[in-house]
C-alpha positions in Angstrom: 17.7 -34.6 -69.2 19.8 -36.1 -66.2 19.0 -39.9 -65.8 17.9 -40.4 -69.3 19.8 -43.7 -69.7 18.7 -45.0 -66.2 17.0 -48.2 -66.0 14.5 -49.6 -63.3 15.5 -46.9 -60.5 16.0 -49.4 -57.6 18.2 -51.9 -60.0 20.5 -49.0 -60.4 21.2 -47.1 -57.0 24.5 -45.8 -56.3 25.4 -47.9 -53.0 26.9 -44.9 -51.1 23.4 -43.1 -51.4 21.6 -46.3 -50.5 23.8 -47.0 -47.4 23.4 -43.2 -46.4 19.6 -43.5 -46.4 19.7 -46.8 -44.5 21.9 -45.4 -42.0 19.7 -42.3 -41.4 16.8 -44.4 -41.4 17.7 -46.8 -38.7 19.2 -44.0 -36.6 15.8 -42.0 -36.7 13.4 -45.3 -36.1 15.8 -47.1 -33.6 13.6 -45.7 -30.6 10.6 -47.5 -32.1 11.7 -50.8 -33.2 11.0 -52.5 -30.0 7.5 -51.1 -29.9 4.2 -53.6 -29.6 1.4 -53.6 -31.9 -0.6 -50.3 -31.6 -4.3 -49.5 -32.5 -5.3 -51.1 -36.1 -2.3 -53.3 -36.0 -4.3 -55.7 -33.8 -7.1 -55.9 -36.1 -5.0 -56.1 -39.4 -1.9 -58.3 -37.8 -2.6 -60.0 -34.7 -6.3 -61.2 -34.6 -6.5 -61.2 -38.7 -8.2 -64.8 -39.6 -7.1 -64.0 -43.2 -3.4 -64.0 -42.3 -3.9 -67.4 -40.8 -5.4 -69.1 -44.2 -3.6 -71.2 -46.5 -1.9 -69.3 -49.1 -4.1 -69.7 -52.1 -7.5 -69.4 -50.3 -6.1 -66.4 -48.6 -5.1 -65.0 -51.8 -8.5 -65.6 -53.2 -10.5 -64.0 -50.6 -8.4 -60.7 -50.1 -8.9 -60.0 -54.0 -12.8 -61.0 -53.9 -13.7 -59.5 -50.4 -13.4 -55.6 -50.9 -15.0 -55.0 -47.3 -11.9 -56.4 -45.5 -11.5 -55.7 -41.9 -12.5 -51.7 -41.3 -13.7 -50.9 -44.9 -10.5 -51.0 -47.0 -10.1 -53.0 -50.0 -6.0 -53.1 -50.4 -5.1 -56.6 -51.5 -1.7 -55.7 -52.2 -1.3 -54.4 -48.8 -2.9 -57.3 -47.2 -0.7 -59.5 -49.5 2.4 -57.8 -47.6 1.0 -58.4 -44.1 0.2 -62.2 -45.1 4.2 -62.7 -46.1 5.2 -60.8 -42.9 2.9 -62.7 -40.9 4.5 -65.7 -42.2 7.8 -64.4 -41.6 7.4 -62.7 -38.1 4.4 -64.2 -36.6 3.4 -62.2 -33.6 7.0 -60.4 -33.2 6.4 -56.5 -33.8 10.2 -56.0 -34.7 10.2 -57.9 -38.0 7.5 -55.6 -39.2 9.0 -52.5 -38.0 12.0 -53.3 -39.6 10.4 -54.1 -42.9 8.6 -50.4 -42.6 12.1 -48.8 -42.4 13.3 -50.7 -45.4 10.2 -49.6 -47.2 11.0 -46.2 -46.1 14.1 -46.3 -47.7 13.0 -47.9 -50.9 10.6 -44.8 -51.4 13.6 -42.3 -51.0 15.6 -44.3 -53.7 12.5 -44.1 -55.9 12.0 -40.5 -55.0 15.6 -39.6 -55.9 15.7 -41.4 -59.2 11.9 -40.1 -60.3 13.2 -36.8 -59.4 16.4 -37.1 -61.8 14.0 -38.6 -64.4 11.7 -35.4 -64.2 14.7 -33.1 -64.8 15.8 -32.3 -61.0 19.4 -32.2 -60.4 21.1 -35.0 -58.9 22.0 -32.8 -55.9 18.5 -31.5 -55.5 17.2 -35.2 -55.7 19.4 -36.5 -53.3 18.7 -33.7 -50.9 14.8 -34.2 -51.2 15.3 -38.0 -50.5 17.4 -37.6 -47.4 15.0 -34.9 -46.4 12.0 -37.4 -46.9 13.7 -40.1 -44.6 14.5 -37.5 -41.9 11.0 -35.7 -41.9 8.6 -35.9 -38.8 5.6 -36.0 -41.1 6.7 -39.4 -42.2 6.9 -41.0 -38.7 3.4 -42.1 -38.3 3.5 -44.0 -41.6 6.6 -45.9 -40.8 6.4 -46.4 -36.9 2.7 -47.6 -37.2 3.0 -51.1 -38.6 -0.4 -51.2 -40.4 0.7 -48.0 -42.5 2.7 -50.0 -44.6 0.2 -49.4 -47.0 1.0 -45.9 -47.1 4.7 -46.5 -47.9 3.4 -49.4 -50.6 1.4 -47.0 -52.3 4.0 -44.2 -52.2 6.8 -46.5 -53.7 4.6 -48.0 -56.5 3.3 -44.6 -57.3 6.8 -43.3 -57.9 8.0 -46.1 -59.6 5.1 -45.7 -62.0 5.7 -42.0 -62.4 9.4 -42.8 -63.3 8.6 -45.4 -65.9 6.0 -43.0 -67.2 8.4 -40.2 -67.4 11.0 -42.8 -69.1 8.2 -43.7 -71.7 7.5 -40.2 -72.3 11.3 -39.7 -73.2 11.6 -42.8 -75.3 8.4 -44.6 -76.0 8.5 -48.3 -75.4 5.9 -50.7 -74.7 7.8 -52.4 -71.6 8.4 -48.8 -70.0 4.5 -48.2 -70.7 3.5 -51.5 -69.2 5.7 -51.0 -66.1 4.1 -47.5 -65.6 0.7 -49.1 -65.9 1.4 -52.0 -63.7 3.2 -50.0 -60.9 0.2 -47.6 -61.0 -2.1 -50.4 -60.6 -0.2 -51.8 -57.5 0.0 -48.6 -56.0 -3.9 -48.3 -56.3 -4.5 -51.6 -54.8 -2.0 -50.7 -51.9 -4.0 -47.6 -51.0 -6.8 -45.8 -52.6 -5.6 -42.5 -51.5 -3.3 -42.4 -54.8 -6.6 -42.4 -56.8 -5.5 -39.1 -58.8 -2.1 -40.9 -60.0 -3.5 -40.9 -63.7 -3.9 -37.1 -63.2 -0.4 -36.9 -62.5 0.6 -38.9 -65.5 -1.5 -36.5 -67.7 0.2 -33.5 -66.2 3.7 -35.3 -66.7 2.6 -35.9 -70.5 1.9 -31.8 -70.5 5.3 -30.9 -68.7 7.7 -33.6 -70.2 6.3 -35.3 -73.5 8.2 -35.2 -76.7 5.3 -35.4 -79.0 4.2 -38.6 -78.0 0.4 -39.5 -78.9 -0.1 -43.2 -78.5 -0.5 -44.0 -75.0 -4.0 -42.4 -74.5 -5.6 -45.8 -74.1 -3.3 -46.9 -71.3 -3.7 -43.9 -69.7 -7.5 -44.0 -69.7 -7.4 -47.5 -68.7 -5.5 -46.6 -65.8 -7.9 -43.8 -64.8 -10.8 -46.3 -65.2 -9.3 -48.6 -62.8 -8.8 -45.7 -60.2 -12.4 -45.0 -60.4 -13.3 -48.4 -59.8 -10.8 -48.9 -56.9 -12.0 -45.3 -55.5 -15.8 -46.8 -55.9 -15.2 -50.0 -54.4 -13.3 -48.5 -51.1 -15.9 -45.8 -50.8 -18.7 -48.3 -50.6 -16.8 -50.1 -48.2 -16.1 -47.5 -46.0 -19.9 -46.6 -46.0 -20.5 -50.3 -45.0 -17.9 -50.3 -42.2 -18.7 -46.7 -40.8 -15.6 -44.8 -42.2 -18.1 -42.2 -44.1 -19.4 -40.1 -41.2 -21.3 -37.0 -40.8 -19.8 -33.7 -41.7 -17.1 -32.2 -39.4 -19.0 -29.7 -37.0 -22.2 -30.9 -38.3 -22.4 -29.5 -41.5 -20.9 -29.0 -44.9 -20.2 -25.1 -44.0 -18.5 -26.3 -40.9 -16.4 -28.7 -42.7 -15.5 -25.9 -45.3 -14.5 -23.4 -42.6 -12.0 -25.8 -41.3 -10.4 -27.1 -44.4 -8.2 -23.8 -44.8 -6.7 -24.6 -41.4 -6.1 -28.3 -42.5 -4.6 -27.6 -45.6 -2.2 -25.0 -44.1 -1.0 -27.5 -41.6 -0.2 -29.6 -44.4 1.8 -27.1 -46.3 3.3 -25.7 -42.9 4.3 -29.1 -41.7 6.3 -29.7 -44.8 8.3 -26.6 -43.9 8.5 -26.4 -40.3 7.3 -29.9 -38.8 7.5 -28.8 -35.3 4.2 -30.7 -33.9 3.5 -34.0 -35.2 0.9 -35.5 -33.2 -1.1 -38.9 -33.9 -4.9 -38.3 -34.7 -5.2 -34.3 -35.3 -8.5 -33.2 -34.8 -8.9 -29.6 -34.2 -12.0 -27.9 -32.8 -14.7 -26.9 -35.3 -14.4 -23.0 -36.5 -17.5 -21.1 -35.6 -17.4 -18.2 -38.0 -16.1 -17.3 -41.4 -14.5 -14.2 -40.0 -12.3 -16.2 -37.5 -8.5 -15.8 -37.9 -8.6 -19.5 -38.2 -10.2 -19.0 -41.7 -8.5 -16.3 -43.0 -4.9 -16.5 -41.7 -4.8 -19.8 -43.4 -6.3 -18.6 -46.3 -3.8 -15.9 -46.6 -1.0 -18.7 -46.2 -2.3 -20.7 -48.6 -2.6 -17.9 -51.2 0.9 -17.0 -50.7 2.0 -20.7 -51.3 0.1 -20.8 -54.4 1.8 -17.6 -55.7 5.1 -19.2 -54.7 4.1 -22.2 -56.9 3.2 -20.5 -59.8 6.3 -18.3 -59.8 8.0 -21.6 -59.5 6.4 -23.2 -62.5 6.8 -19.9 -64.5 10.6 -20.0 -64.1 10.6 -24.0 -64.7 7.3 -25.4 -66.1 8.6 -28.9 -65.3 8.3 -27.8 -61.4 4.6 -28.2 -62.3 4.6 -31.9 -62.2 5.9 -31.9 -58.6 3.3 -29.6 -57.5 0.6 -31.6 -59.2 1.6 -34.5 -57.3 1.2 -32.7 -54.3 -2.4 -31.4 -55.2 -3.2 -35.1 -56.5 -2.2 -36.7 -53.2 -3.8 -34.2 -50.8 -7.1 -33.7 -52.8 -8.5 -37.2 -51.7 -7.9 -36.7 -48.1 -9.5 -33.0 -47.8 -12.9 -34.1 -46.7 -14.7 -34.1 -50.3 -16.2 -37.3 -48.8 -16.5 -36.8 -44.8 -14.4 -39.2 -43.1 -13.5 -40.2 -39.5 -10.3 -38.5 -39.5 -10.1 -34.7 -40.6 -6.3 -34.7 -40.7 -3.3 -37.0 -40.2 0.3 -36.9 -40.7 0.2 -40.0 -42.8 -1.8 -38.3 -45.4 1.0 -35.9 -45.6 3.5 -38.6 -46.0 2.1 -39.1 -49.6 2.1 -35.7 -51.0 5.6 -34.6 -49.1 7.9 -35.7 -51.9 6.4 -33.3 -54.3 6.8 -30.6 -51.7 10.4 -31.6 -50.8 11.6 -31.8 -54.5 10.4 -28.2 -55.0 12.1 -26.9 -51.9 15.4 -29.1 -52.5 15.6 -28.0 -55.9 15.3 -24.5 -55.0 17.9 -24.6 -52.5 20.4 -26.7 -54.4 20.0 -23.9 -57.1 21.0 -21.1 -54.8 24.2 -19.2 -55.4 25.7 -20.5 -52.1 26.2 -24.0 -53.4 28.9 -22.7 -55.7 30.4 -19.9 -54.1 30.1 -21.2 -50.3 29.9 -25.0 -51.1 31.2 -26.0 -47.7 29.0 -23.9 -45.7 25.9 -24.8 -47.8 26.6 -28.3 -47.2 26.8 -27.9 -43.4 23.8 -26.1 -43.6 21.7 -28.8 -45.1 23.3 -31.4 -42.7 22.2 -29.4 -39.9 18.7 -29.2 -41.4 18.8 -32.7 -41.9 20.0 -33.6 -38.4 17.2 -31.2 -36.5 14.7 -32.8 -38.5 16.3 -36.3 -37.6 16.2 -35.4 -34.1 12.7 -34.4 -34.0 11.7 -37.6 -35.8 13.4 -39.8 -33.5 11.5 -38.2 -30.8 8.4 -38.9 -32.0 9.3 -42.3 -33.0 10.1 -43.4 -29.5 6.4 -42.6 -28.8 5.4 -45.6 -31.1 7.3 -47.9 -28.4 5.1 -46.6 -25.6 1.5 -46.4 -27.0 0.0 -44.9 -23.5 2.6 -42.1 -24.3 1.5 -41.6 -28.0 -2.2 -41.4 -27.1 -1.7 -39.0 -24.1 0.4 -36.6 -26.5 -2.8 -36.7 -28.7 -5.1 -36.1 -26.0 -3.0 -33.4 -24.6 -2.9 -31.6 -28.2 -6.5 -32.2 -29.0 -8.4 -33.0 -25.8 -11.8 -32.9 -27.7 -10.9 -35.5 -30.2 -12.3 -39.1 -29.7 -9.4 -40.6 -31.3 -6.8 -40.2 -28.7 -9.2 -41.4 -26.0 -10.4 -44.3 -28.0 -6.5 -45.4 -28.4 -5.7 -44.8 -24.9 -8.9 -47.0 -23.9 -7.8 -49.9 -26.5 -4.2 -49.8 -24.7 -5.3 -49.8 -21.3 -7.6 -52.8 -22.0 -4.8 -54.7 -23.6 -2.8 -54.2 -20.5 -6.0 -55.4 -18.5 -6.6 -52.0 -16.7 -10.2 -52.3 -17.1 -11.4 -49.4 -15.2 -9.1 -47.0 -16.8 -10.2 -48.4 -20.4 -13.7 -47.7 -19.7 -12.9 -44.5 -18.3 -11.0 -43.3 -21.6 -14.0 -45.0 -23.7 -16.7 -43.0 -21.8 -14.5 -39.8 -22.6 -14.5 -40.7 -26.2 -18.3 -41.4 -26.2 -18.8 -37.9 -24.4 -17.4 -36.3 -27.6 -19.4 -38.7 -30.0 -22.3 -40.5 -28.2 -23.0 -42.2 -31.7 -19.7 -43.8 -32.2 -21.0 -47.6 -32.2 -17.1 -49.0 -32.6 -16.2 -47.2 -29.3 -19.4 -48.3 -27.6 -18.6 -51.9 -28.9 -15.2 -51.5 -27.1 -16.6 -50.4 -24.0 -18.8 -53.5 -24.2 -16.0 -55.8 -24.5 -14.7 -54.0 -21.3 -17.9 -54.5 -19.6 -17.7 -58.0 -20.2 -14.0 -58.4 -18.9 -15.2 -56.8 -15.9 -18.2 -59.0 -15.4 -20.5 -56.2 -15.4 -23.3 -57.8 -17.6 -26.1 -55.0 -17.2 -23.6 -52.2 -18.5 -22.1 -54.7 -21.1 -25.6 -55.4 -22.6 -26.7 -51.8 -22.5 -23.4 -50.9 -24.6 -23.9 -53.7 -26.7 -27.2 -52.8 -27.7 -26.0 -49.3 -28.3 -23.1 -50.5 -30.5 -25.7 -52.6 -32.6 -28.0 -49.6 -33.0 -25.3 -47.0 -34.0 -23.1 -49.5 -35.9 -25.5 -52.3 -37.5 -22.9 -53.1 -39.9 -19.7 -53.4 -37.6 -17.6 -56.4 -38.6 -18.5 -57.8 -35.3 -22.1 -57.3 -35.3 -22.9 -61.2 -35.4 -20.9 -61.6 -32.3 -22.5 -58.8 -30.5 -26.0 -60.1 -31.4 -25.1 -63.5 -30.1 -23.8 -61.8 -26.7 -27.0 -59.7 -26.5 -29.2 -63.0 -27.0 -27.1 -64.8 -24.3 -27.6 -62.0 -22.0 -31.2 -61.4 -22.6 -31.7 -65.3 -21.9 -30.3 -64.7 -18.5 -32.9 -62.0 -17.7 -30.3 -59.4 -17.5 -31.5 -55.8 -17.6 -29.6 -53.2 -19.5 -28.2 -50.3 -17.4 -26.2 -47.4 -18.6 -23.5 -45.6 -16.6 -26.0 -42.7 -15.7 -28.5 -45.1 -14.3 
């Protein structure tokens, strides 16, 4: 197997390959580097009390307080933000450069993990280059707060590489590194909760009779269950778990084929990346929006089975795709039905299969120059589309307007637009955007809270009181609930009478 003698992947990278990835990454993301903090960046970075604490109290708190910020327990990610805050303070440029470097590290880890898994060096290199250039990754890189996605992916790939090395030549050091990196991935983002399942599949596809690691694998699986439980509880506390999309489990089930097909299609034809995808509900099981995606998914599954039949080791890449997508397909209804950043975790498996298939075509041997030119043109096309999308992250108003144009019935675009208008002091426009979001979901306590903040800035105490009371009613466990109760008490003490927009 190629790469059998390789050590830790990021320590033995070939310099030309790393330089190629670095150059490509900075070319793609140059348009976004001067962008400001966007959306949750404000909460996680700019206004975070934890990042202002002394190191030891901060470390203790981020590991002991599972309900941090908006319901995510991710102490490894918070540790990174703490270090970045110490280095970069309130300058977004440093955070953005760090994310680009994380992207390159992920691509290198992907290349070495693929080689360790039996993929040709040519196919592994192509997959890593495609990953850096791919538009579906832009949201995870250009959004500062999504460094957690890149961290989880990096540690997950490193864990799998060490696990494959252990299966190939058992050693306690390799096993320990695999379990350690796996735990770090889980503590960076719980969406990689099925990583132990990928390990189990690797055991089936790549093991050489090894039988003495069941306990370690079971331990990682138990830890994944614990992290998932804590994060689900945190999401429930903070409002991340919501009613079923479309009002029922059946309505959610009807939209899932379209959501899953978008993931598959975006991996191959990423023409329309957009922040906060939120499609309309599907009214009938007979709709073309149900059966056409089902047909596409069936064809994709058939192609996957054929690939596995030809090379059983390809089952590992396909298992990675399934394991990274399963936690985000509304088994538990969450606020966002689809997001490009969710695909970023699964994308390496898809690209490995596609790149390896392309690298094995006869054209590489008989028409090598033409094949290289074709691959380069594909990379340039993807990189150009990614750069166009990345520039929107330097202009958040344009970013959210793109989202609204694509999905006008989604509250996410309107909420983001309202937040940006609010930051700029455009209070009337911010209030209008928040009201549009509330027309879509009248019981969104967080949006109601944001609107109340705007009303206070406008000096409209009556409407502010109305919205504060509504926010407490619809989101009683909001992180700023104590502040809201204090403001309500203050306004009531002044004999203010609440008045809504329709009154």
